[in-house]
C-alpha positions as a Markdown table, in Angstrom:
| # | Residue | x | y | z |
|---|---|---|---|---|
| 1 | Unk | -31.4 | -172.8 | -50.1 |
| 2 | Unk | -32.6 | -169.2 | -49.6 |
| 3 | Unk | -36.2 | -168.6 | -50.8 |
| 4 | Unk | -36.9 | -165.8 | -53.2 |
| 5 | Unk | -38.8 | -164.0 | -50.5 |
| 6 | Unk | -35.7 | -163.8 | -48.2 |
| 7 | Unk | -33.0 | -163.3 | -50.8 |
| 8 | Unk | -31.0 | -160.1 | -50.2 |
| 9 | Unk | -29.8 | -157.8 | -53.1 |
| 10 | Unk | -26.2 | -157.9 | -54.1 |
| 11 | Unk | -24.3 | -154.6 | -53.8 |
| 12 | Unk | -23.2 | -155.1 | -57.4 |
| 13 | Unk | -26.7 | -155.9 | -58.7 |
| 14 | Unk | -27.5 | -154.5 | -62.2 |
| 15 | Unk | -31.0 | -153.8 | -63.5 |
| 16 | Unk | -31.4 | -157.2 | -65.1 |
| 17 | Unk | -30.5 | -159.0 | -61.9 |
| 18 | Unk | -32.7 | -156.7 | -59.9 |
| 19 | Unk | -35.7 | -157.5 | -62.1 |
| 20 | Unk | -35.0 | -161.2 | -61.9 |
| 21 | Unk | -34.7 | -161.0 | -58.1 |
| 22 | Unk | -37.9 | -159.1 | -57.4 |
| 23 | Unk | -39.8 | -161.3 | -60.0 |
| 24 | Unk | -38.8 | -164.1 | -57.7 |
| 25 | Unk | -40.9 | -162.6 | -54.9 |
| 26 | Unk | -44.1 | -163.2 | -57.0 |
| 27 | Unk | -43.1 | -166.5 | -58.5 |
| 28 | Unk | -45.3 | -169.2 | -56.8 |
| 29 | Unk | -45.4 | -173.0 | -57.3 |
| 30 | Unk | -48.6 | -174.9 | -57.9 |
| 31 | Unk | -50.3 | -175.7 | -54.6 |
| 32 | Unk | -49.0 | -172.7 | -52.6 |
| 33 | Unk | -51.7 | -171.5 | -50.2 |
| 34 | Unk | -52.9 | -168.0 | -49.7 |
| 35 | Unk | -55.5 | -168.3 | -46.9 |
| 36 | Unk | -58.1 | -170.7 | -48.3 |
| 37 | Unk | -56.9 | -170.3 | -51.9 |
| 38 | Unk | -54.3 | -172.5 | -53.7 |
| 39 | Unk | -52.2 | -171.7 | -56.7 |
| 40 | Unk | -53.2 | -173.7 | -59.8 |
| 41 | Unk | -51.1 | -172.1 | -62.6 |
| 42 | Unk | -49.8 | -168.8 | -63.9 |
| 43 | Unk | -52.1 | -167.1 | -66.4 |
| 44 | Unk | -50.5 | -163.8 | -67.1 |
| 45 | Unk | -47.7 | -161.4 | -66.3 |
| 46 | Unk | -46.6 | -157.9 | -67.1 |
| 47 | Unk | -43.9 | -155.6 | -65.8 |
| 48 | Unk | -43.1 | -156.9 | -62.3 |
| 49 | Unk | -46.5 | -158.4 | -61.5 |
| 50 | Unk | -48.0 | -161.8 | -62.2 |
| 51 | Unk | -51.5 | -163.2 | -62.3 |
| 52 | Unk | -52.4 | -166.8 | -61.2 |
| 53 | Unk | -55.4 | -169.0 | -61.4 |
| 54 | Unk | -56.4 | -170.1 | -57.8 |
| 55 | Unk | -59.0 | -172.4 | -56.4 |
| 56 | Unk | -60.8 | -172.3 | -53.1 |
| 57 | Unk | -59.9 | -175.2 | -50.8 |
| 58 | Unk | -63.5 | -176.0 | -49.7 |
| 59 | Unk | -65.7 | -174.3 | -52.3 |
| 60 | Unk | -65.9 | -175.0 | -56.0 |
| 61 | Unk | -64.7 | -171.5 | -56.9 |
| 62 | Unk | -62.0 | -170.3 | -59.2 |
| 63 | Unk | -60.5 | -166.8 | -59.0 |
| 64 | Unk | -57.5 | -164.7 | -60.1 |
| 65 | Unk | -54.6 | -163.9 | -57.8 |
| 66 | Unk | -52.7 | -160.7 | -58.7 |
| 67 | Unk | -49.3 | -160.3 | -57.0 |
| 68 | Unk | -46.8 | -157.5 | -57.2 |
| 69 | Unk | -43.4 | -157.0 | -55.4 |
| 70 | Unk | -43.3 | -154.1 | -53.0 |
| 71 | Unk | -39.8 | -153.2 | -54.3 |
| 72 | Unk | -40.9 | -151.4 | -57.4 |
| 73 | Unk | -40.7 | -147.7 | -58.4 |
| 74 | Unk | -43.4 | -145.9 | -56.4 |
| 75 | Unk | -44.3 | -149.1 | -54.6 |
| 76 | Unk | -47.0 | -151.7 | -55.5 |
| 77 | Unk | -50.2 | -150.3 | -57.0 |
| 78 | Unk | -52.3 | -153.1 | -55.5 |
| 79 | Unk | -53.1 | -151.2 | -52.3 |
| 80 | Unk | -54.7 | -148.4 | -54.4 |
| 81 | Unk | -56.4 | -150.9 | -56.6 |
| 82 | Unk | -58.0 | -152.7 | -53.6 |
| 83 | Unk | -59.1 | -149.3 | -52.2 |
| 84 | Unk | -60.9 | -148.4 | -55.4 |
| 85 | Unk | -62.5 | -151.7 | -56.0 |
| 86 | Unk | -63.8 | -151.9 | -52.4 |
| 87 | Unk | -65.1 | -148.4 | -52.6 |
| 88 | Unk | -67.0 | -149.3 | -55.8 |
| 89 | Unk | -68.4 | -152.4 | -54.2 |
| 90 | Unk | -69.2 | -150.8 | -50.8 |
| 91 | Unk | -72.9 | -151.2 | -51.2 |
| 92 | Unk | -72.7 | -154.7 | -52.7 |
| 93 | Unk | -71.6 | -156.3 | -55.9 |
| 94 | Unk | -71.4 | -153.7 | -58.6 |
| 95 | Unk | -71.9 | -154.4 | -62.4 |
| 96 | Unk | -68.8 | -154.0 | -64.6 |
| 97 | Unk | -66.5 | -154.0 | -61.6 |
| 98 | Unk | -64.7 | -157.2 | -60.3 |
| 99 | Unk | -64.8 | -158.2 | -56.7 |
| 100 | Unk | -61.9 | -158.6 | -54.2 |
| 101 | Unk | -62.3 | -161.8 | -52.2 |
| 102 | Unk | -59.1 | -161.6 | -50.2 |
| 103 | Unk | -56.0 | -159.4 | -50.0 |
| 104 | Unk | -52.8 | -159.1 | -47.9 |
| 105 | Unk | -49.4 | -157.6 | -47.7 |
| 106 | Unk | -46.2 | -159.6 | -47.1 |
| 107 | Unk | -42.7 | -158.2 | -46.4 |
| 108 | Unk | -41.7 | -158.6 | -50.1 |
| 109 | Unk | -44.9 | -158.5 | -52.0 |
| 110 | Unk | -48.6 | -157.9 | -51.8 |
| 111 | Unk | -51.5 | -159.6 | -53.5 |
| 112 | Unk | -55.2 | -159.7 | -54.0 |
| 113 | Unk | -57.6 | -162.5 | -55.0 |
| 114 | Unk | -60.4 | -161.2 | -57.3 |
| 115 | Unk | -63.1 | -162.2 | -59.8 |
| 116 | Unk | -61.7 | -164.5 | -62.6 |
| 117 | Unk | -62.5 | -162.9 | -65.9 |
| 118 | Unk | -62.2 | -163.9 | -69.6 |
| 119 | Unk | -60.5 | -162.3 | -72.6 |
| 120 | Unk | -59.8 | -158.6 | -72.8 |
| 121 | Unk | -60.5 | -156.4 | -75.8 |
| 122 | Unk | -56.9 | -156.7 | -77.1 |
| 123 | Unk | -57.2 | -160.5 | -77.2 |
| 124 | Unk | -60.7 | -160.4 | -78.7 |
| 125 | Unk | -59.6 | -158.2 | -81.5 |
| 126 | Unk | -56.6 | -160.4 | -82.3 |
| 127 | Unk | -59.0 | -163.3 | -82.7 |
| 128 | Unk | -60.0 | -161.6 | -86.0 |
| 129 | Unk | -56.5 | -161.6 | -87.4 |
| 130 | Unk | -56.3 | -162.9 | -91.0 |
| 131 | Unk | -52.6 | -163.7 | -91.1 |
| 132 | Unk | -51.9 | -161.3 | -93.9 |
| 133 | Unk | -50.4 | -158.6 | -91.8 |
| 134 | Unk | -53.5 | -156.3 | -92.0 |
| 135 | Unk | -54.9 | -154.7 | -88.9 |
| 136 | Unk | -57.5 | -156.9 | -87.3 |
| 137 | Unk | -60.7 | -155.2 | -86.4 |
| 138 | Unk | -64.1 | -156.0 | -84.9 |
| 139 | Unk | -67.5 | -155.6 | -86.6 |
| 140 | Unk | -69.6 | -152.6 | -85.7 |
| 141 | Unk | -72.1 | -155.0 | -84.1 |
| 142 | Unk | -69.4 | -156.2 | -81.7 |
| 143 | Unk | -67.5 | -153.1 | -80.7 |
| 144 | Unk | -70.6 | -150.8 | -80.3 |
| 145 | Unk | -72.0 | -153.2 | -77.7 |
| 146 | Unk | -68.7 | -153.3 | -76.0 |
| 147 | Unk | -68.6 | -149.5 | -76.2 |
| 148 | Unk | -71.9 | -149.0 | -74.4 |
| 149 | Unk | -70.9 | -151.3 | -71.6 |
| 150 | Unk | -67.5 | -149.7 | -71.2 |
| 151 | Unk | -69.1 | -146.3 | -71.0 |
| 152 | Unk | -71.4 | -147.7 | -68.3 |
| 153 | Unk | -68.4 | -149.0 | -66.3 |
| 154 | Unk | -66.5 | -145.8 | -66.6 |
| 155 | Unk | -69.5 | -143.7 | -65.4 |
| 156 | Unk | -69.8 | -146.0 | -62.3 |
| 157 | Unk | -66.2 | -145.2 | -61.6 |
| 158 | Unk | -66.6 | -141.5 | -62.1 |
| 159 | Unk | -69.8 | -141.4 | -60.0 |
| 160 | Unk | -67.7 | -142.6 | -57.1 |
| 161 | Unk | -65.2 | -139.7 | -57.5 |
| 162 | Unk | -62.4 | -141.6 | -59.3 |
| 163 | Unk | -60.6 | -141.3 | -62.7 |
| 164 | Unk | -59.0 | -144.4 | -64.2 |
| 165 | Unk | -56.2 | -142.7 | -66.1 |
| 166 | Unk | -55.0 | -145.8 | -68.0 |
| 167 | Unk | -57.9 | -146.7 | -70.4 |
| 168 | Unk | -56.6 | -149.2 | -73.0 |
| 169 | Unk | -57.9 | -152.4 | -74.6 |
| 170 | Unk | -56.3 | -154.8 | -72.1 |
| 171 | Unk | -58.0 | -153.0 | -69.2 |
| 172 | Unk | -61.5 | -154.1 | -70.4 |
| 173 | Unk | -62.4 | -157.8 | -70.1 |
| 174 | Unk | -65.5 | -160.0 | -70.5 |
| 175 | Unk | -66.4 | -162.6 | -67.9 |
| 176 | Unk | -66.0 | -166.4 | -68.1 |
| 177 | Unk | -68.1 | -167.9 | -70.9 |
| 178 | Unk | -69.8 | -170.3 | -68.4 |
| 179 | Unk | -71.0 | -167.5 | -66.1 |
| 180 | Unk | -74.4 | -166.4 | -67.2 |
| 181 | Unk | -74.3 | -163.1 | -65.1 |
| 182 | Unk | -70.9 | -162.0 | -66.3 |
| 183 | Unk | -70.0 | -163.8 | -69.5 |
| 184 | Unk | -71.0 | -161.0 | -71.8 |
| 185 | Unk | -70.5 | -158.2 | -69.3 |
| 186 | Unk | -67.6 | -155.8 | -69.9 |
| 187 | Unk | -65.4 | -155.3 | -66.7 |
| 188 | Unk | -63.2 | -152.4 | -66.0 |
| 189 | Unk | -59.7 | -153.5 | -64.8 |
| 190 | Unk | -56.5 | -152.3 | -63.3 |
| 191 | Unk | -57.0 | -149.3 | -61.0 |
| 192 | Unk | -53.3 | -148.9 | -60.2 |
| 193 | Unk | -53.1 | -145.4 | -61.7 |
| 194 | Unk | -56.6 | -144.3 | -60.5 |
| 195 | Unk | -56.9 | -140.9 | -58.8 |
| 196 | Unk | -59.7 | -139.3 | -56.9 |
| 197 | Unk | -61.0 | -136.2 | -58.5 |
| 198 | Unk | -63.8 | -135.5 | -56.0 |
| 199 | Unk | -64.4 | -136.2 | -52.3 |
| 200 | Unk | -67.7 | -136.6 | -50.4 |
| 201 | Unk | -67.6 | -134.5 | -47.2 |
| 202 | Unk | -70.3 | -132.9 | -45.1 |
| 203 | Unk | -73.0 | -134.4 | -47.3 |
| 204 | Unk | -71.8 | -133.0 | -50.6 |
| 205 | Unk | -69.2 | -133.7 | -53.3 |
| 206 | Unk | -66.2 | -131.3 | -53.6 |
| 207 | Unk | -63.9 | -131.4 | -56.6 |
| 208 | Unk | -60.1 | -131.6 | -56.1 |
| 209 | Unk | -58.3 | -128.5 | -57.2 |
| 210 | Unk | -56.4 | -129.0 | -60.5 |
| 211 | Unk | -52.6 | -129.0 | -60.4 |
| 212 | Unk | -50.7 | -126.6 | -62.6 |
| 213 | Unk | -48.6 | -129.2 | -64.2 |
| 214 | Unk | -49.0 | -133.0 | -64.1 |
| 215 | Unk | -46.5 | -135.8 | -65.0 |
| 216 | Unk | -47.5 | -138.2 | -67.7 |
| 217 | Unk | -49.8 | -141.1 | -66.5 |
| 218 | Unk | -51.2 | -143.7 | -68.7 |
| 219 | Unk | -50.4 | -145.4 | -72.0 |
| 220 | Unk | -49.1 | -143.2 | -74.8 |
| 221 | Unk | -51.2 | -144.8 | -77.6 |
| 222 | Unk | -54.5 | -144.1 | -75.8 |
| 223 | Unk | -53.8 | -141.0 | -73.6 |
| 224 | Unk | -55.6 | -137.8 | -74.5 |
| 225 | Unk | -53.7 | -134.8 | -75.8 |
| 226 | Unk | -54.4 | -133.1 | -72.5 |
| 227 | Unk | -52.3 | -135.8 | -70.7 |
| 228 | Unk | -49.4 | -135.2 | -73.2 |
| 229 | Unk | -49.7 | -131.5 | -72.5 |
| 230 | Unk | -49.3 | -132.2 | -68.8 |
| 231 | Unk | -52.8 | -130.9 | -67.9 |
| 232 | Unk | -54.8 | -132.2 | -65.1 |
| 233 | Unk | -57.0 | -135.2 | -66.1 |
| 234 | Unk | -60.7 | -135.1 | -65.8 |
| 235 | Unk | -63.6 | -137.4 | -66.7 |
| 236 | Unk | -63.3 | -136.1 | -70.3 |
| 237 | Unk | -59.9 | -137.7 | -70.6 |
| 238 | Unk | -61.0 | -141.2 | -69.6 |
| 239 | Unk | -63.8 | -141.0 | -72.2 |
| 240 | Unk | -61.4 | -139.6 | -74.8 |
| 241 | Unk | -59.1 | -142.6 | -74.3 |
| 242 | Unk | -62.2 | -144.9 | -74.6 |
| 243 | Unk | -62.8 | -143.5 | -78.0 |
| 244 | Unk | -59.2 | -144.1 | -79.1 |
| 245 | Unk | -59.8 | -147.7 | -78.0 |
| 246 | Unk | -63.0 | -147.9 | -80.1 |
| 247 | Unk | -61.3 | -146.4 | -83.1 |
| 248 | Unk | -58.6 | -149.1 | -82.8 |
| 249 | Unk | -61.2 | -151.8 | -82.6 |
| 250 | Unk | -63.1 | -150.3 | -85.6 |
| 251 | Unk | -60.4 | -149.4 | -88.1 |
| 252 | Unk | -57.1 | -148.6 | -86.3 |
| 253 | Unk | -55.6 | -145.4 | -85.0 |
| 254 | Unk | -53.6 | -143.0 | -87.3 |
| 255 | Unk | -50.6 | -143.7 | -85.0 |
| 256 | Unk | -51.5 | -147.4 | -84.6 |
| 257 | Unk | -48.2 | -149.0 | -85.6 |
| 258 | Unk | -45.9 | -146.4 | -84.0 |
| 259 | Unk | -44.0 | -147.5 | -80.9 |
| 260 | Unk | -41.9 | -144.5 | -80.1 |
| 261 | Unk | -43.7 | -142.3 | -77.4 |
| 262 | Unk | -42.3 | -139.1 | -78.8 |
| 263 | Unk | -43.6 | -140.0 | -82.3 |
| 264 | Unk | -47.0 | -141.0 | -81.0 |
| 265 | Unk | -47.3 | -137.7 | -79.2 |
| 266 | Unk | -46.3 | -135.7 | -82.2 |
| 267 | Unk | -48.6 | -137.5 | -84.6 |
| 268 | Unk | -51.6 | -137.5 | -82.2 |
| 269 | Unk | -51.3 | -133.9 | -81.1 |
| 270 | Unk | -51.1 | -132.6 | -84.7 |
| 271 | Unk | -54.1 | -134.5 | -86.0 |
| 272 | Unk | -57.4 | -132.7 | -86.2 |
| 273 | Unk | -60.2 | -134.4 | -84.3 |
| 274 | Unk | -62.3 | -134.5 | -87.5 |
| 275 | Unk | -59.5 | -136.6 | -89.2 |
| 276 | Unk | -59.1 | -138.9 | -86.2 |
| 277 | Unk | -62.8 | -139.6 | -86.2 |
| 278 | Unk | -63.4 | -139.6 | -90.0 |
| 279 | Unk | -63.8 | -143.4 | -90.3 |
| 280 | Unk | -66.1 | -143.8 | -87.3 |
| 281 | Unk | -69.9 | -144.0 | -87.7 |
| 282 | Unk | -71.3 | -140.5 | -88.3 |
| 283 | Unk | -73.2 | -140.5 | -85.1 |
| 284 | Unk | -70.0 | -140.6 | -83.1 |
| 285 | Unk | -67.9 | -138.1 | -85.0 |
| 286 | Unk | -68.8 | -135.1 | -82.9 |
| 287 | Unk | -67.9 | -136.7 | -79.5 |
| 288 | Unk | -64.1 | -136.1 | -79.3 |
| 289 | Unk | -64.5 | -132.4 | -80.5 |
| 290 | Unk | -67.1 | -132.1 | -77.7 |
| 291 | Unk | -64.8 | -133.6 | -75.1 |
| 292 | Unk | -62.1 | -131.1 | -76.2 |
| 293 | Unk | -64.3 | -128.2 | -75.1 |
| 294 | Unk | -64.5 | -129.4 | -71.5 |
| 295 | Unk | -62.1 | -128.5 | -68.7 |
| 296 | Unk | -60.9 | -131.0 | -66.2 |
| 297 | Unk | -63.8 | -130.1 | -63.8 |
| 298 | Unk | -66.8 | -130.5 | -66.1 |
| 299 | Unk | -69.1 | -133.5 | -66.4 |
| 300 | Unk | -69.2 | -135.0 | -69.8 |
| 301 | Unk | -72.6 | -135.6 | -71.5 |
| 302 | Unk | -72.8 | -139.4 | -70.8 |
| 303 | Unk | -76.4 | -139.6 | -71.9 |
| 304 | Unk | -75.7 | -137.8 | -75.2 |
| 305 | Unk | -72.8 | -140.2 | -75.9 |
| 306 | Unk | -75.0 | -143.2 | -75.0 |
| 307 | Unk | -77.7 | -142.0 | -77.3 |
| 308 | Unk | -75.2 | -141.6 | -80.1 |
| 309 | Unk | -74.0 | -145.2 | -79.6 |
| 310 | Unk | -77.6 | -146.4 | -79.4 |
| 311 | Unk | -78.2 | -144.7 | -82.8 |
| 312 | Unk | -75.3 | -146.6 | -84.3 |
| 313 | Unk | -76.9 | -149.9 | -83.0 |
| 314 | Unk | -80.2 | -148.9 | -84.6 |
| 315 | Unk | -78.7 | -148.0 | -88.0 |
| 316 | Unk | -76.7 | -151.2 | -88.2 |
| 317 | Unk | -79.7 | -153.2 | -86.8 |
| 318 | Unk | -77.6 | -154.6 | -83.9 |
| 319 | Unk | -79.5 | -156.6 | -81.3 |
| 320 | Unk | -78.2 | -156.8 | -77.7 |
| 321 | Unk | -77.8 | -160.6 | -77.7 |
| 322 | Unk | -76.4 | -161.1 | -81.2 |
| 323 | Unk | -73.4 | -163.3 | -81.4 |
| 324 | Unk | -70.0 | -161.5 | -81.1 |
| 325 | Unk | -67.4 | -162.0 | -83.8 |
| 326 | Unk | -65.3 | -164.4 | -81.8 |
| 327 | Unk | -68.4 | -166.6 | -81.1 |
| 328 | Unk | -69.0 | -167.0 | -84.8 |
| 329 | Unk | -65.7 | -168.9 | -85.3 |
| 330 | Unk | -65.9 | -172.6 | -86.0 |
| 331 | Unk | -66.1 | -174.6 | -82.7 |
| 332 | Unk | -65.9 | -171.4 | -80.7 |
| 333 | Unk | -67.8 | -171.5 | -77.4 |
| 334 | Unk | -71.0 | -169.5 | -77.1 |
| 335 | Unk | -71.1 | -167.4 | -74.0 |
| 336 | Unk | -74.1 | -167.8 | -71.7 |
| 337 | Unk | -76.5 | -164.9 | -71.6 |
| 338 | Unk | -78.8 | -163.8 | -68.7 |
| 339 | Unk | -82.4 | -164.8 | -69.5 |
| 340 | Unk | -83.5 | -161.2 | -69.1 |
| 341 | Unk | -81.9 | -157.8 | -68.5 |
| 342 | Unk | -80.7 | -157.5 | -64.9 |
| 343 | Unk | -82.7 | -155.3 | -62.5 |
| 344 | Unk | -80.0 | -152.7 | -62.3 |
| 345 | Unk | -79.9 | -152.1 | -66.1 |
| 346 | Unk | -81.7 | -148.8 | -66.8 |
| 347 | Unk | -79.3 | -147.0 | -69.2 |
| 348 | Unk | -81.3 | -143.8 | -69.9 |
| 349 | Unk | -81.9 | -143.1 | -66.2 |
| 350 | Unk | -78.3 | -144.1 | -65.3 |
| 351 | Unk | -76.5 | -142.1 | -68.0 |
| 352 | Unk | -78.7 | -139.1 | -67.3 |
| 353 | Unk | -78.1 | -139.2 | -63.5 |
| 354 | Unk | -75.5 | -137.1 | -61.8 |
| 355 | Unk | -74.9 | -138.4 | -58.2 |
| 356 | Unk | -72.1 | -136.0 | -57.6 |
| 357 | Unk | -74.2 | -133.0 | -58.5 |
| 358 | Unk | -71.2 | -130.8 | -59.1 |
| 359 | Unk | -71.1 | -129.7 | -62.7 |
| 360 | Unk | -73.1 | -130.7 | -65.8 |
| 361 | Unk | -71.6 | -129.7 | -69.1 |
| 362 | Unk | -73.9 | -128.5 | -71.9 |
| 363 | Unk | -74.0 | -130.6 | -75.0 |
| 364 | Unk | -74.7 | -130.1 | -78.7 |
| 365 | Unk | -74.8 | -133.9 | -79.4 |
| 366 | Unk | -78.6 | -134.1 | -79.4 |
| 367 | Unk | -79.9 | -130.6 | -79.5 |
| 368 | Unk | -78.9 | -127.8 | -82.0 |
| 369 | Unk | -80.6 | -125.3 | -79.8 |
| 370 | Unk | -78.0 | -125.5 | -77.0 |
| 371 | Unk | -74.8 | -123.6 | -77.6 |
| 372 | Unk | -71.5 | -124.1 | -75.8 |
| 373 | Unk | -68.8 | -121.4 | -75.3 |
| 374 | Unk | -65.4 | -123.1 | -74.9 |
| 375 | Unk | -64.0 | -119.9 | -73.5 |
| 376 | Unk | -66.4 | -119.8 | -70.6 |
| 377 | Unk | -65.1 | -120.9 | -67.2 |
| 378 | Unk | -68.1 | -122.9 | -66.1 |
| 379 | Unk | -66.1 | -125.6 | -64.5 |
| 380 | Unk | -63.7 | -123.5 | -62.4 |
| 381 | Unk | -66.0 | -120.5 | -61.6 |
| 382 | Unk | -69.1 | -122.4 | -60.5 |
| 383 | Unk | -67.6 | -125.4 | -58.8 |
| 384 | Unk | -66.3 | -125.8 | -55.2 |
| 385 | Unk | -62.8 | -127.3 | -55.1 |
| 386 | Unk | -60.5 | -128.7 | -52.5 |
| 387 | Unk | -56.7 | -128.4 | -52.5 |
| 388 | Unk | -54.3 | -131.4 | -52.2 |
| 389 | Unk | -53.2 | -130.3 | -48.7 |
| 390 | Unk | -56.8 | -130.5 | -47.5 |
| 391 | Unk | -57.3 | -133.8 | -49.3 |
| 392 | Unk | -54.3 | -135.2 | -47.3 |
| 393 | Unk | -55.9 | -134.0 | -44.0 |
| 394 | Unk | -59.2 | -135.5 | -44.9 |
| 395 | Unk | -57.7 | -138.8 | -45.9 |
| 396 | Unk | -55.6 | -139.1 | -42.7 |
| 397 | Unk | -58.7 | -138.3 | -40.6 |
| 398 | Unk | -60.8 | -140.9 | -42.5 |
| 399 | Unk | -58.0 | -143.5 | -42.0 |
| 400 | Unk | -57.8 | -142.7 | -38.3 |
| 401 | Unk | -61.5 | -143.0 | -37.9 |
| 402 | Unk | -61.6 | -146.3 | -39.7 |
| 403 | Unk | -58.7 | -147.6 | -37.5 |
| 404 | Unk | -60.6 | -146.6 | -34.4 |
| 405 | Unk | -63.6 | -148.7 | -35.5 |
| 406 | Unk | -61.5 | -151.8 | -36.0 |
């Protein structure tokens, strides 16, 4: 019998048959080995990819194996995802970012074995469903702490010159409840749509030149209006999407139950920012209007956003190690906590830092004395940029250099 990996497509194959065939490329039986890792069971799937629980053959370690067929539109996104994760972890294990332990490409599929994580934001919110059809939400105490960690993870990504471009609840996850270092740490996931917005060359960071028109990338419910308008994405748009996620966790979005992409776009792009943010804590209401003032080059005021989130915690008397909503359920496991804040955790210094040193956008979040003119061209006039053609040359040169070192 021909194995799924070797099965050839029929000349009369329809879309349904094609999907079934290429799904077979990433359908693995229990016990199948990938290097020193063995399949235990399937834990998730979506689109054409699948995620499995795997165990190491000689060490008492569990991990997640993510596999995707190569025969999908645009090719598998795992290669890009591996590139981004390894760039983020180049100097060692990075907080809020999973690790890749092993990866390879086969003729029909590619895969990576990475940190095994726990529930994502979508799953955690659904744990609060009441069964009466109402929209499940999280308490302010829970989502504001998740928000600060998510902002931390996004800034790490941005400080390495990458945009995520698909921020949504399922792309943030906590660690395993038994892992004291990661159990209550928010991890940023799925870098398959990531794109570099800046490159480090000759000792300095240079921004990538914005394209005139950009195809839609992301998830309709959470993409910023700029993405719907086919404008180049910037750091502002990842943060904009993060706030849509937070609104969903707090009270639900105005377009929450819409499923048609055209309807979501129409509703979203015709709502005023003040209306979208009206039910959020007052400290956070100016943030989306502030993000709207930025162009794709400008650096958002991460510190101002963090201070606004911190002010919410203070007003609601939230403590960092309070139990989360899902831990308060009867017989629910309580996640382990680190005995003290980790050495790397210095939020004021971190959010105020600008490793890229390219452009710092002014802010009115904390100081009424600083004004901002949305018509000024601070981003484009004062910033060095690099065109895509030059980016391609740089990338090819870097790849050749890396190959020479192997």
